[in-house]
KEKE-3310 file (N, C-alpha, C; in steps of 0.2 Angstrom, whole numbers, plus 5000, padded with zeros to 4 digits):
npx = (4904:4891:4881:4888:4896:4894:4898:4900:4903:4912:4905:4906:4900:4882:4879:4873:4888:4891:4887:4876:4877:4870:4866:4866:4861:4874:4880:4892:4903:4905:4919:4933:4935:4941:4933:4934:4933:4923:4913:4914:4914:4899:4882:4872:4864:4848:4842:4829:4831:4841:4853:4862:4874:4883:4869:4865:4862:4857:4854:4849:4857:4843:4831:4818:4814:4798:4780:4766:4750:4737:4719:4704:4689:4676:4662:4653:4643:4635:4623:4617:4615:4627:4634:4641:4641:4651:4653:4664:4677:4691:4706:4721:4732:4748:4765:4776:4783:4795:4800:4805:4813:4816:4830:4835:4828:4824:4816:4799:4792:4781:4766:4769:4783:4795:4803:4814:4827:4838:4842:4856:4866:4880:4878:4868:4854:4849:4844:4836:4833:4817:4806:4795:4782:4764:4750:4733:4720:4702:4691:4679:4670:4661:4657:4650:4649:4649:4653:4656:4640:4631:4640:4648:4655:4657:4661:4656:4662:4663:4671:4673:4682:4696:4712:4724:4738:4753:4762:4766:4773:4792:4800:4789:4780:4772:4760:4764:4774:4791:4794:4787:4775:4782:4794:4795:4782:4779:4769:4758:4756:4746:4736:4726:4730:4741:4739:4723:4709:4691:4679:4676:4671:4670:4668:4672:4672:4670:4666:4661:4655:4639:4642:4644:4648:4640:4634:4622:4617:4619:4623:4632:4644:4660:4662:4654:4657:4669:4673:4664:4661:4667:4671:4677:4671:4678:4680:4684:4678:4680:4678:4682:4685:4694:4712:4720:4727:4738:4738:4751:4763:4773:4785:4795:4786:4785:4796:4802:4810:4811:4812:4800:4788:4778:4762:4745:4733:4718:4701:4687:4680:4687:4682:4670:4655:4664:4668:4674:4681:4687:4693:4692:4694:4692:4688:4696:4696:4692:4706:4715:4731:4746:4743:4750:4760:4763:4773:4780:4790:4802:4800:4788:4779:4776:4763:4765:4753:4737:4731:4728:4736:4732:4720:4710:4701:4707:4705:4691:4690:4688:4686:4686:4691:4692:4693:4694:4693:4698:4702:4710:4709:4721:4730:4729:4737:4742:4738:4731:4731:4719:4720:4711:4714:4708:4711:4704:4694:4680:4687:4686:4690:4702:4708:4724:4729:4725:4736:4744:4747:4747:4742:4747:4747:4740:4733:4723:4717:4716:4728:4734:4732:4729:4733:4726:4713:4717:4722:4728:4733:4733:4744:4747:4754:4752:4761)
npy = (4546:4557:4569:4579:4594:4603:4617:4624:4621:4617:4612:4605:4606:4594:4605:4621:4634:4637:4630:4625:4616:4604:4603:4586:4568:4561:4546:4535:4522:4510:4507:4516:4529:4544:4558:4562:4549:4543:4549:4545:4532:4531:4529:4516:4506:4506:4521:4521:4525:4530:4543:4543:4548:4568:4579:4588:4605:4614:4623:4616:4615:4623:4628:4641:4656:4660:4666:4675:4674:4684:4690:4700:4704:4719:4726:4742:4751:4767:4769:4773:4791:4794:4780:4767:4751:4735:4722:4708:4699:4690:4682:4668:4661:4652:4649:4639:4639:4640:4628:4615:4600:4584:4577:4564:4556:4543:4528:4526:4512:4499:4492:4480:4479:4481:4497:4510:4513:4525:4531:4535:4527:4531:4543:4557:4565:4576:4592:4600:4615:4617:4623:4620:4619:4625:4635:4639:4652:4657:4671:4678:4693:4705:4722:4734:4750:4766:4782:4799:4800:4809:4808:4796:4785:4768:4751:4737:4721:4705:4688:4676:4662:4653:4644:4636:4624:4618:4619:4631:4639:4643:4633:4623:4627:4629:4620:4610:4597:4600:4596:4588:4573:4562:4565:4560:4563:4575:4585:4576:4580:4593:4603:4611:4629:4633:4644:4645:4651:4651:4658:4674:4688:4705:4720:4736:4753:4771:4783:4797:4803:4809:4820:4836:4852:4859:4848:4834:4830:4836:4850:4860:4873:4873:4860:4851:4848:4847:4838:4826:4830:4829:4814:4799:4786:4768:4755:4735:4722:4706:4688:4672:4658:4646:4642:4626:4611:4598:4583:4573:4561:4555:4549:4540:4528:4521:4520:4531:4541:4554:4570:4567:4567:4557:4552:4546:4535:4539:4537:4543:4559:4571:4581:4581:4579:4584:4586:4598:4603:4609:4596:4588:4592:4587:4576:4561:4548:4546:4544:4531:4519:4515:4506:4491:4479:4460:4450:4437:4432:4440:4450:4462:4477:4496:4505:4522:4534:4537:4549:4567:4581:4596:4593:4597:4607:4621:4629:4641:4660:4674:4690:4705:4721:4738:4754:4772:4789:4806:4823:4835:4852:4864:4873:4887:4882:4870:4852:4838:4822:4809:4793:4776:4759:4744:4729:4712:4714:4707:4696:4684:4666:4661:4648:4640:4630:4612:4598:4589:4575:4562:4547:4551:4554:4569:4568:4577:4587:4604:4614:4627:4644:4659:4677:4685:4695:4713:4729:4744:4760:4776:4794:4809:4821:4836:4850)
npz = (5186:5186:5179:5170:5167:5150:5143:5130:5115:5098:5082:5066:5049:5048:5058:5065:5069:5079:5098:5109:5126:5135:5154:5158:5161:5159:5150:5158:5159:5171:5172:5174:5166:5152:5147:5134:5130:5134:5128:5113:5116:5118:5123:5133:5121:5122:5127:5135:5151:5153:5144:5130:5127:5129:5130:5114:5108:5092:5080:5063:5045:5033:5042:5041:5043:5051:5045:5045:5042:5040:5039:5039:5044:5046:5051:5056:5065:5069:5080:5088:5093:5101:5105:5096:5088:5083:5072:5071:5060:5062:5056:5053:5048:5053:5047:5043:5060:5074:5084:5093:5094:5094:5085:5086:5094:5103:5094:5095:5104:5094:5091:5086:5088:5097:5103:5108:5105:5099:5083:5081:5091:5097:5102:5113:5116:5105:5104:5093:5084:5075:5058:5054:5061:5063:5062:5067:5066:5072:5074:5080:5085:5096:5097:5110:5112:5120:5119:5129:5140:5148:5159:5157:5151:5141:5136:5132:5126:5117:5113:5104:5099:5092:5093:5086:5085:5080:5086:5103:5109:5109:5119:5122:5135:5153:5154:5145:5134:5132:5121:5106:5108:5099:5091:5075:5071:5067:5063:5071:5083:5083:5089:5103:5105:5117:5124:5119:5121:5123:5125:5127:5138:5140:5149:5153:5162:5162:5177:5177:5192:5197:5208:5217:5214:5200:5197:5195:5207:5225:5220:5225:5232:5243:5259:5257:5243:5243:5249:5241:5229:5213:5210:5202:5196:5189:5182:5177:5169:5167:5161:5155:5147:5151:5148:5139:5144:5143:5146:5155:5158:5174:5168:5154:5146:5133:5126:5121:5128:5130:5140:5147:5137:5136:5136:5142:5139:5131:5137:5136:5134:5144:5147:5150:5159:5170:5186:5188:5202:5215:5224:5210:5196:5182:5174:5178:5178:5163:5159:5152:5159:5148:5132:5133:5129:5123:5118:5109:5114:5126:5136:5141:5135:5134:5125:5115:5122:5117:5120:5114:5111:5122:5128:5138:5145:5154:5172:5171:5171:5181:5182:5192:5191:5202:5200:5211:5210:5212:5209:5218:5217:5221:5221:5207:5198:5205:5207:5215:5213:5220:5223:5224:5219:5216:5215:5206:5215:5221:5227:5220:5219:5207:5199:5197:5184:5186:5195:5182:5179:5175:5183:5198:5215:5217:5206:5193:5204:5210:5217:5219:5217:5207:5211:5227:5232:5230:5237:5233:5236:5231:5228:5217:5215:5203:5199)
capx = (4902:4886:4877:4895:4891:4898:4896:4899:4908:4909:4904:4904:4892:4878:4876:4876:4895:4892:4881:4875:4876:4864:4868:4863:4862:4876:4883:4899:4904:4909:4925:4935:4936:4939:4925:4934:4932:4915:4909:4915:4909:4891:4879:4868:4857:4841:4841:4823:4829:4850:4855:4868:4880:4880:4863:4865:4855:4857:4851:4851:4853:4837:4829:4816:4809:4791:4777:4760:4744:4731:4716:4702:4681:4674:4656:4655:4637:4632:4615:4615:4621:4635:4634:4644:4642:4656:4654:4670:4678:4698:4709:4727:4737:4756:4770:4784:4784:4799:4800:4812:4811:4824:4833:4837:4825:4823:4811:4795:4789:4776:4764:4774:4791:4800:4809:4818:4833:4840:4845:4864:4867:4884:4877:4863:4849:4848:4837:4837:4824:4814:4802:4789:4776:4760:4746:4728:4716:4697:4687:4671:4669:4656:4658:4646:4655:4647:4656:4654:4634:4630:4650:4648:4659:4659:4662:4654:4664:4663:4674:4673:4687:4699:4719:4725:4744:4759:4769:4763:4782:4798:4800:4781:4776:4773:4758:4764:4778:4793:4796:4782:4776:4784:4799:4793:4777:4778:4760:4753:4756:4742:4729:4723:4735:4742:4734:4718:4703:4686:4675:4679:4668:4674:4666:4676:4669:4672:4660:4660:4648:4635:4640:4645:4647:4641:4632:4613:4616:4622:4625:4636:4651:4660:4663:4650:4658:4674:4674:4660:4662:4673:4675:4676:4671:4680:4680:4686:4676:4683:4674:4683:4688:4702:4717:4718:4732:4739:4740:4755:4766:4778:4790:4792:4786:4785:4805:4805:4814:4811:4807:4792:4784:4773:4754:4741:4728:4711:4694:4683:4683:4689:4678:4660:4652:4668:4664:4676:4680:4696:4697:4692:4694:4693:4686:4701:4692:4693:4711:4719:4738:4746:4743:4752:4760:4765:4776:4780:4796:4804:4796:4781:4782:4771:4765:4764:4747:4733:4727:4730:4739:4729:4714:4711:4697:4708:4699:4690:4695:4681:4688:4682:4694:4688:4695:4690:4700:4697:4706:4709:4712:4724:4728:4726:4740:4743:4733:4733:4725:4719:4716:4711:4717:4707:4711:4698:4688:4676:4692:4683:4697:4704:4713:4728:4730:4728:4739:4741:4751:4743:4745:4749:4741:4734:4730:4717:4716:4721:4733:4734:4726:4731:4734:4719:4714:4724:4720:4732:4732:4739:4745:4749:4753:4753:4758)
capy = (4551:4560:4576:4581:4601:4606:4624:4626:4620:4621:4607:4608:4605:4599:4611:4629:4635:4637:4625:4625:4607:4606:4596:4581:4563:4558:4540:4533:4516:4509:4507:4524:4531:4549:4561:4559:4540:4540:4552:4541:4525:4534:4526:4509:4505:4508:4523:4522:4527:4535:4546:4539:4555:4573:4583:4596:4609:4616:4625:4611:4619:4622:4630:4647:4662:4661:4670:4674:4676:4687:4693:4701:4709:4722:4729:4745:4756:4772:4764:4781:4798:4792:4772:4761:4744:4733:4716:4707:4693:4689:4675:4670:4654:4654:4646:4637:4643:4638:4625:4612:4595:4579:4575:4557:4554:4535:4524:4522:4506:4498:4483:4474:4479:4487:4503:4512:4515:4529:4531:4533:4524:4535:4550:4559:4568:4581:4595:4602:4619:4616:4627:4614:4621:4628:4638:4641:4655:4659:4673:4682:4696:4709:4726:4741:4756:4771:4788:4799:4803:4810:4808:4788:4780:4762:4745:4730:4716:4697:4685:4671:4659:4646:4643:4629:4624:4613:4622:4636:4643:4638:4627:4621:4629:4624:4615:4606:4595:4603:4592:4581:4566:4558:4568:4558:4562:4582:4585:4573:4585:4598:4604:4618:4633:4633:4651:4647:4656:4648:4662:4679:4695:4711:4727:4744:4759:4774:4788:4805:4802:4817:4822:4841:4860:4857:4840:4836:4829:4841:4856:4867:4874:4872:4855:4845:4849:4845:4830:4823:4832:4828:4808:4797:4777:4765:4746:4731:4716:4699:4683:4672:4652:4644:4638:4621:4608:4592:4577:4567:4555:4558:4547:4540:4521:4518:4519:4536:4543:4562:4575:4567:4569:4553:4553:4541:4533:4542:4531:4547:4567:4571:4588:4579:4574:4586:4589:4605:4606:4608:4590:4585:4598:4586:4567:4557:4541:4547:4541:4523:4517:4516:4500:4484:4473:4455:4449:4429:4432:4444:4455:4464:4485:4497:4509:4528:4536:4539:4557:4572:4588:4598:4592:4596:4613:4623:4633:4650:4666:4679:4697:4711:4727:4744:4760:4776:4793:4812:4827:4842:4859:4865:4881:4887:4877:4864:4848:4834:4817:4803:4785:4771:4752:4736:4721:4707:4717:4702:4690:4676:4663:4663:4642:4638:4623:4605:4592:4587:4571:4553:4541:4556:4555:4573:4570:4580:4592:4610:4615:4634:4649:4666:4682:4685:4704:4719:4736:4750:4768:4780:4800:4811:4829:4839:4856)
capz = (5185:5182:5177:5169:5161:5147:5141:5123:5108:5090:5077:5059:5048:5045:5063:5064:5072:5088:5099:5120:5127:5143:5159:5157:5163:5154:5153:5161:5160:5176:5172:5175:5156:5151:5145:5128:5124:5135:5121:5107:5116:5118:5130:5130:5115:5126:5133:5138:5158:5154:5137:5125:5126:5132:5124:5111:5103:5086:5073:5056:5039:5030:5047:5039:5047:5051:5044:5048:5034:5042:5037:5044:5041:5051:5051:5062:5064:5075:5083:5092:5095:5104:5103:5090:5087:5079:5070:5066:5062:5060:5055:5055:5048:5056:5043:5047:5064:5074:5089:5098:5093:5096:5083:5088:5099:5104:5090:5099:5105:5093:5095:5079:5088:5102:5101:5114:5104:5093:5077:5082:5100:5099:5103:5118:5112:5103:5106:5087:5080:5067:5057:5051:5065:5059:5067:5065:5071:5071:5079:5079:5090:5094:5102:5108:5114:5121:5121:5134:5140:5155:5162:5157:5144:5144:5133:5131:5119:5118:5106:5103:5096:5093:5090:5085:5083:5082:5091:5102:5110:5106:5122:5125:5141:5158:5155:5138:5134:5127:5113:5105:5110:5094:5085:5070:5067:5072:5062:5075:5090:5082:5096:5104:5106:5125:5125:5118:5126:5118:5124:5131:5140:5145:5154:5155:5161:5169:5176:5182:5197:5198:5215:5219:5208:5194:5195:5197:5215:5230:5216:5228:5233:5250:5262:5254:5236:5242:5250:5239:5222:5209:5210:5195:5198:5183:5182:5172:5171:5163:5162:5150:5146:5154:5144:5140:5145:5142:5153:5153:5162:5175:5165:5149:5145:5127:5123:5120:5132:5128:5143:5149:5134:5133:5137:5144:5133:5133:5136:5135:5136:5151:5150:5149:5165:5173:5191:5192:5209:5218:5225:5204:5192:5174:5173:5179:5176:5157:5156:5159:5157:5140:5130:5135:5121:5129:5112:5111:5116:5128:5143:5139:5133:5132:5118:5114:5123:5110:5119:5111:5116:5126:5126:5144:5146:5163:5175:5169:5174:5182:5189:5193:5194:5201:5204:5212:5211:5215:5209:5223:5218:5229:5218:5201:5193:5208:5207:5220:5214:5224:5218:5227:5214:5219:5208:5212:5221:5225:5231:5218:5218:5200:5201:5191:5181:5190:5192:5174:5179:5175:5191:5205:5220:5217:5198:5193:5208:5211:5224:5221:5214:5207:5218:5229:5231:5230:5235:5231:5237:5226:5227:5212:5214:5197:5200)
cpx = (4896:4884:4884:4891:4896:4894:4895:4904:4906:4907:4906:4898:4889:4874:4877:4884:4897:4885:4883:4874:4873:4868:4864:4864:4868:4879:4888:4900:4907:4914:4929:4936:4935:4935:4925:4931:4926:4911:4909:4912:4904:4888:4875:4862:4850:4842:4833:4824:4839:4849:4860:4871:4878:4874:4866:4861:4860:4852:4851:4850:4846:4830:4825:4814:4803:4787:4770:4753:4737:4727:4709:4694:4678:4669:4656:4648:4636:4624:4613:4618:4630:4636:4637:4644:4646:4655:4661:4673:4689:4701:4716:4729:4744:4759:4775:4786:4790:4798:4806:4809:4817:4825:4835:4835:4824:4816:4804:4793:4781:4772:4764:4782:4793:4804:4812:4826:4835:4841:4852:4863:4872:4883:4870:4858:4850:4844:4838:4830:4823:4808:4796:4782:4770:4755:4738:4723:4707:4692:4682:4670:4664:4658:4653:4651:4651:4651:4652:4646:4633:4638:4650:4651:4659:4658:4660:4659:4665:4666:4673:4677:4692:4704:4719:4733:4747:4763:4767:4768:4785:4799:4794:4777:4778:4766:4756:4771:4786:4795:4790:4781:4782:4788:4796:4788:4775:4772:4756:4753:4751:4736:4728:4728:4735:4737:4728:4712:4694:4682:4678:4675:4673:4669:4669:4671:4670:4668:4662:4654:4645:4635:4643:4643:4647:4636:4625:4614:4621:4626:4628:4642:4654:4662:4660:4655:4665:4680:4668:4658:4665:4675:4673:4677:4676:4681:4683:4682:4678:4681:4677:4686:4694:4705:4717:4726:4735:4743:4746:4759:4770:4787:4791:4793:4784:4791:4806:4811:4817:4808:4801:4787:4777:4766:4751:4738:4720:4704:4687:4686:4681:4685:4672:4661:4660:4666:4667:4675:4688:4699:4698:4692:4690:4689:4691:4701:4691:4700:4713:4727:4739:4747:4750:4754:4764:4768:4779:4787:4799:4800:4792:4785:4777:4772:4762:4756:4743:4729:4731:4733:4733:4721:4708:4707:4702:4702:4698:4693:4689:4686:4687:4688:4689:4693:4691:4694:4696:4704:4704:4713:4714:4724:4725:4731:4742:4738:4735:4727:4725:4715:4716:4710:4711:4705:4707:4695:4684:4679:4688:4689:4698:4711:4717:4726:4730:4732:4739:4744:4748:4748:4748:4745:4735:4733:4724:4715:4720:4723:4733:4730:4729:4730:4725:4717:4716:4720:4724:4729:4738:4740:4748:4750:4758:4755:4761)
cpy = (4553:4566:4579:4586:4603:4613:4625:4622:4622:4615:4611:4605:4599:4604:4617:4629:4632:4632:4627:4619:4609:4601:4593:4573:4558:4549:4539:4525:4515:4508:4513:4526:4540:4553:4558:4556:4541:4546:4549:4536:4525:4529:4519:4511:4506:4511:4525:4527:4532:4536:4543:4544:4562:4574:4589:4599:4612:4618:4621:4617:4618:4625:4638:4650:4659:4665:4669:4678:4677:4689:4693:4704:4712:4727:4735:4749:4760:4769:4769:4785:4795:4784:4769:4755:4742:4724:4713:4701:4693:4681:4676:4662:4656:4648:4646:4642:4637:4634:4620:4604:4590:4575:4566:4555:4543:4533:4524:4516:4507:4491:4477:4473:4483:4491:4506:4514:4519:4528:4529:4533:4529:4541:4552:4562:4574:4586:4599:4608:4615:4621:4625:4615:4626:4629:4641:4646:4658:4662:4677:4685:4702:4715:4731:4745:4764:4776:4793:4805:4802:4809:4800:4788:4774:4756:4738:4724:4707:4695:4679:4665:4654:4645:4636:4629:4618:4613:4629:4642:4639:4631:4625:4624:4627:4621:4611:4603:4601:4602:4588:4578:4562:4562:4567:4559:4572:4586:4582:4577:4592:4598:4610:4622:4632:4639:4651:4647:4657:4656:4670:4684:4700:4719:4730:4750:4764:4781:4792:4804:4809:4819:4829:4845:4856:4852:4837:4834:4836:4846:4862:4866:4871:4865:4848:4845:4846:4839:4823:4823:4829:4818:4806:4787:4772:4757:4742:4723:4710:4692:4679:4663:4651:4639:4629:4617:4604:4587:4573:4563:4557:4554:4542:4529:4518:4519:4526:4541:4551:4567:4574:4568:4563:4555:4548:4542:4538:4536:4536:4555:4567:4578:4586:4575:4578:4587:4597:4608:4605:4601:4586:4591:4595:4579:4565:4552:4542:4546:4535:4524:4515:4507:4494:4478:4469:4451:4441:4427:4437:4446:4460:4473:4486:4504:4520:4527:4539:4550:4559:4576:4594:4600:4594:4604:4615:4628:4640:4654:4671:4684:4700:4716:4734:4750:4767:4781:4800:4816:4834:4847:4862:4873:4880:4882:4871:4859:4842:4828:4809:4797:4779:4764:4746:4732:4715:4709:4712:4697:4685:4673:4660:4655:4643:4631:4619:4600:4588:4580:4565:4549:4544:4554:4559:4573:4573:4588:4598:4613:4621:4638:4655:4669:4684:4694:4708:4725:4739:4757:4771:4790:4803:4818:4832:4846:4861)
cpz = (5182:5181:5175:5166:5156:5143:5136:5119:5102:5086:5072:5056:5048:5053:5062:5069:5078:5090:5108:5121:5135:5147:5158:5161:5158:5155:5152:5161:5167:5178:5170:5167:5158:5147:5137:5125:5128:5129:5114:5110:5117:5125:5128:5125:5118:5133:5137:5146:5157:5144:5137:5125:5130:5126:5124:5107:5099:5083:5063:5051:5037:5035:5043:5044:5046:5050:5048:5043:5041:5039:5041:5040:5045:5048:5056:5060:5071:5076:5087:5094:5097:5105:5097:5092:5082:5079:5068:5067:5059:5060:5054:5052:5048:5050:5045:5055:5069:5082:5089:5094:5093:5089:5081:5093:5097:5098:5095:5098:5100:5093:5089:5082:5094:5100:5108:5113:5099:5086:5076:5091:5101:5103:5108:5112:5110:5099:5098:5083:5076:5065:5054:5056:5062:5065:5064:5070:5070:5073:5080:5087:5089:5098:5103:5114:5114:5122:5126:5136:5145:5160:5160:5151:5147:5135:5134:5125:5123:5113:5107:5096:5096:5090:5091:5083:5082:5087:5093:5105:5110:5112:5127:5130:5146:5158:5147:5138:5129:5120:5111:5107:5107:5089:5078:5067:5070:5071:5067:5081:5089:5090:5097:5106:5116:5130:5122:5122:5123:5120:5128:5132:5144:5146:5155:5156:5164:5167:5182:5187:5197:5205:5214:5215:5203:5191:5197:5205:5219:5224:5220:5230:5242:5252:5258:5248:5237:5245:5246:5230:5218:5208:5203:5197:5188:5187:5176:5174:5166:5166:5156:5151:5150:5148:5143:5143:5145:5147:5151:5159:5166:5171:5158:5148:5138:5123:5122:5123:5132:5134:5145:5146:5134:5138:5138:5137:5135:5130:5135:5139:5142:5152:5151:5155:5170:5178:5193:5197:5211:5218:5216:5200:5185:5179:5173:5176:5167:5153:5158:5156:5148:5139:5131:5129:5126:5120:5117:5115:5121:5133:5138:5139:5132:5125:5120:5117:5117:5113:5117:5115:5117:5123:5134:5146:5154:5163:5171:5174:5175:5186:5185:5194:5196:5203:5204:5213:5210:5217:5215:5219:5222:5227:5212:5198:5199:5210:5212:5218:5217:5223:5222:5221:5218:5213:5211:5216:5224:5228:5227:5216:5208:5201:5195:5189:5186:5189:5186:5175:5180:5180:5194:5209:5219:5211:5199:5200:5209:5216:5223:5218:5213:5212:5221:5228:5233:5231:5237:5232:5232:5226:5220:5213:5209:5199:5193)
residu = (GLU:ARG:GLY:TYR:SER:VAL:GLU:SER:GLY:VAL:LEU:GLY:PRO:PRO:PHE:ALA:PRO:THR:ILE:ALA:THR:PHE:GLN:ASP:SER:LEU:TYR:PHE:PRO:THR:THR:PRO:ASN:THR:TYR:GLU:THR:THR:TYR:ALA:PHE:GLY:GLY:PRO:SER:ASP:ARG:THR:SER:ASP:ASN:GLY:GLY:PRO:SER:THR:ALA:GLY:VAL:PRO:PRO:GLY:VAL:ARG:PRO:GLY:TYR:VAL:GLU:GLU:TRP:THR:LEU:SER:LEU:GLN:SER:GLN:VAL:ARG:LYS:ASN:THR:VAL:ALA:GLU:LEU:SER:TYR:ALA:GLY:ASN:HIS:GLY:VAL:HIS:LEU:ASN:GLY:PHE:TYR:LEU:ALA:ASP:GLN:ASN:PHE:PRO:ASN:THR:PRO:GLU:ALA:ARG:GLY:GLY:PHE:PRO:PRO:ASN:THR:ARG:PHE:GLY:GLU:SER:PHE:GLN:GLU:HIS:SER:ALA:GLY:MET:SER:TRP:TYR:HIS:GLY:LEU:SER:GLY:ARG:ILE:GLN:GLN:ARG:VAL:GLN:GLN:GLY:LEU:THR:PHE:THR:VAL:GLY:TYR:THR:TRP:ALA:ARG:SER:GLU:ASP:THR:VAL:SER:THR:PHE:THR:GLY:GLY:PRO:THR:ASP:SER:PRO:VAL:PRO:GLN:ASN:SER:TYR:ASP:LEU:ALA:GLY:ASN:LYS:GLY:LEU:SER:ASN:PHE:ASP:ARG:ARG:ASN:ARG:PHE:ILE:VAL:ASN:TYR:LEU:TRP:ASP:LEU:PRO:PHE:GLY:HIS:GLY:LYS:LYS:PHE:LEU:ASN:GLN:THR:GLY:VAL:ALA:ASP:ALA:ILE:LEU:GLY:GLY:TRP:GLN:TRP:GLY:GLY:LEU:ALA:THR:ILE:GLU:SER:GLY:THR:PRO:PHE:THR:VAL:GLN:LEU:THR:GLY:ASN:VAL:SER:GLY:ILE:ALA:SER:SER:SER:ALA:ASP:ARG:PRO:ASN:CYS:VAL:ALA:ASP:PRO:ASN:VAL:GLY:ALA:PRO:GLN:THR:VAL:GLU:GLU:TRP:PHE:ASN:VAL:ASP:ALA:PHE:ALA:PRO:ASN:THR:LYS:ILE:VAL:PRO:PRO:THR:GLY:SER:PRO:TYR:LYS:LEU:LEU:GLY:ASN:CYS:GLY:ARG:ASN:ILE:VAL:GLN:GLY:PRO:PRO:VAL:ARG:ASN:TYR:ASP:MET:THR:LEU:ALA:LYS:VAL:PHE:SER:LEU:THR:GLU:ARG:ALA:HIS:LEU:GLU:PHE:ARG:THR:ASP:PHE:PHE:ASP:VAL:LEU:ASN:HIS:PRO:ASN:PHE:ASN:THR:PRO:ASN:ARG:TYR:PHE:GLY:THR:ALA:THR:PHE:GLY:GLN:ILE:THR:SER:ALA:GLN:LEU:PRO:ARG:LEU:ILE:GLN:PHE:GLY:LEU:ARG:LEU:SER:LEU)
# end
């Protein structure tokens, strides 16, 4: 039988009092056996394709709560009567960040010797929490804000930032492995954060259009004012760099047998000379198969890939939202607001992450995008 699921259990030290086990590909001998004896028996010494027992998760002693050290410096000046300019720097450093690692990951293959076996062959992979994660952030931003002048308010801002870490989220995320490629070298997992955006430019504004009673144009009452007067036009434009992602293999070739964490080799920078088309977003020729070792005796084997984590830049985001709104006075106290919201009004395609699995037929191709233009109408009655 395979795929046996254990919902929960209790273990003594060094594990936390309660743990949960995941449904996994458990190893059961061909000869009929009970679950208890199978668990005690464990699995094969080489877990490259089959785990050696139930996969467990726990919180070992010594896990510490994380914290973040922050520092900022800001300069602000009023350059005109209604205009303020600001230049600021922000930095932070995260310490003891939490993440997952495999406490008994198979030893990876090395040029000197084949790996593919765990420290203890009696047990399956054990997903353990750790607090060894670290992060670094530096950002420089500028902002110009104009308060209401002739009915117009706007803010223009730009941020250059760089965020790095050894673990971005507790379980990796959709563009990264849930565990490090090598759980015996957590510091080697350092790379750009999953959410790193190098450049970000925004403009937002709100303008009371100069039409209708008391305004510069069509300064009159009656039907013209009721139809054309009192409108507000607002918008938000966002242009930002794409987030990075990790190129991985669909399986494990280096003996680690841990949630498809293997990466290929890199022979060039995949962002240099990248076509950036839906057919090939990054330079797919920058990647190569993992190094093969042919020992004097025994069969050949492959090593861990030398590609780093989050080294490929994803598609940028260019989005423009717009709104038109008008308030109709029905009585002295009753008002009716009508508004139309345009999300991605230019209907510019913002692509999702391309296929990041080396060796697959669509490697490097973009096959999906974010939502297209959306128009929303609304009415609100205030009494």
